[in-house]
matplotlib code that plots the C-alpha trace (Angstrom):
import matplotlib.pyplot as plt

x = [-0.7, 1.1, -1.5, -2.2, -1.1, -1.6, 0.0, 0.3, -2.8, -3.7, -5.2, -3.9, -5.6, -6.9, -4.8, -1.8, -1.3, 0.1, 0.8, 0.0, 1.7, 0.3, 2.2, 1.1, 4.8, 2.2, -0.5, -0.8, -4.0, -4.0, -6.6, -7.1, -10.8, -11.7, -15.0, -17.2, -19.8, -23.2, -22.1, -20.9, -16.7, -16.0, -12.6, -10.5, -7.4, -6.5, -3.1, -2.7, 1.6, 1.9, 1.1, 1.6, -1.7, -3.3, -6.8, -8.8, -11.7, -12.9, -13.2, -9.4, -8.0, -5.0, -4.6, -3.8, -1.7, -1.0, 2.6, 4.0, 7.7, 8.4, 11.4, 9.6, 6.5, 4.3, 1.8, 1.9, -1.3, 0.7, -2.7, -2.0, -4.9, -6.7, -10.1, -12.9, -14.9, -11.8, -11.6, -12.3, -11.3, -8.2, -8.3, -6.4, -7.4, -5.8, -5.7, -3.8, -4.9, -4.7, -2.3, -3.8, -7.0, -5.1, -5.2, -8.2, -10.3, -11.8, -15.0, -13.6, -11.5, -13.7, -16.2, -15.2, -15.6, -12.5, -10.9, -10.2, -8.0, -8.4, -6.0, -7.6, -7.0, -5.8, -7.5, -7.0, -8.9, -9.1, -10.0, -10.7]
y = [-68.6, -68.5, -68.6, -66.1, -66.6, -64.2, -63.5, -61.1, -60.9, -61.9, -59.6, -56.6, -53.4, -50.4, -47.5, -50.2, -51.5, -54.5, -55.0, -57.2, -58.9, -60.6, -62.9, -61.5, -62.0, -62.4, -59.9, -56.1, -55.6, -56.6, -55.2, -56.3, -56.6, -57.3, -59.8, -59.5, -61.7, -60.3, -58.3, -58.3, -58.2, -54.6, -53.6, -51.7, -50.7, -51.4, -51.3, -50.7, -51.2, -50.0, -47.1, -47.2, -46.2, -46.4, -46.8, -46.2, -47.0, -44.0, -45.6, -46.6, -43.7, -41.2, -44.9, -47.9, -47.4, -50.4, -51.0, -53.3, -55.0, -55.9, -57.7, -60.1, -60.1, -58.9, -56.8, -54.7, -53.1, -51.3, -50.7, -47.8, -46.3, -49.8, -49.9, -52.5, -52.0, -52.5, -56.6, -58.8, -61.6, -60.0, -61.5, -60.4, -60.8, -59.7, -59.9, -58.7, -55.6, -54.3, -51.0, -49.4, -49.3, -46.4, -45.0, -47.4, -45.8, -47.5, -47.4, -50.8, -52.0, -52.3, -54.8, -59.1, -59.0, -57.8, -60.2, -64.0, -65.1, -64.7, -65.8, -67.7, -64.7, -63.8, -62.4, -59.2, -59.0, -55.5, -55.4, -52.0]
z = [-2.6, 0.9, 4.2, 6.0, 9.5, 12.3, 15.7, 18.1, 20.2, 23.8, 26.9, 27.6, 29.9, 28.9, 27.6, 26.9, 22.9, 21.0, 17.6, 15.4, 12.7, 9.5, 7.2, 3.5, 1.2, -2.2, -1.7, -1.7, -0.6, 3.4, 5.7, 9.0, 10.9, 14.0, 15.1, 18.5, 19.4, 17.8, 15.6, 11.8, 11.1, 10.2, 8.3, 10.9, 8.6, 5.4, 2.6, -0.1, -1.1, -4.4, -3.5, -0.3, 0.1, 3.9, 6.0, 8.4, 10.0, 12.0, 15.2, 15.3, 13.8, 14.9, 17.3, 15.5, 12.2, 9.5, 8.2, 6.0, 5.7, 2.2, 3.3, 5.8, 3.9, 6.8, 7.7, 10.6, 12.7, 15.4, 18.4, 20.5, 23.7, 23.5, 24.9, 25.5, 21.8, 20.3, 21.8, 19.1, 16.9, 14.9, 10.6, 8.6, 5.2, 2.5, -2.4, -4.8, -6.2, -10.2, -9.6, -13.3, -11.9, -10.1, -6.2, -4.5, -1.8, 1.5, 0.2, -2.1, 0.7, 3.5, 2.4, 2.7, -1.2, -1.6, -0.4, -1.2, 1.4, 5.5, 8.3, 10.6, 13.6, 16.7, 20.2, 21.9, 25.6, 26.4, 30.1, 32.2]

ax = plt.figure().add_subplot(projection="3d")
ax.plot(x, y, z, "-o")
ax.set_aspect("equal")
plt.show()
């Protein structure tokens, strides 16, 4: 398996944008997770590249966009209109999903056990 490496985190002001990247060339199910101190890790976005399906947590819909570039073997998370509650450590998680099983659903992808491979994370800070 190819290690997952995240990049692109940083410190921004409320309302600004960041774009995270994750090397993920051998996987077809990739998700971005967020964790803040005292809270459980939560999935914010996922993509099933074989079918072009994308999924989002309600808290980030219309602000975040997940995408995958096959040529670069990289998954991106474009984060716009950032808010203080978006701050945290962002992790890329990935695995091989079975395309023969048909379309996937968010409920299958927003659980940690759906992924065997995790990156080390990249920190996002949002200040007002």
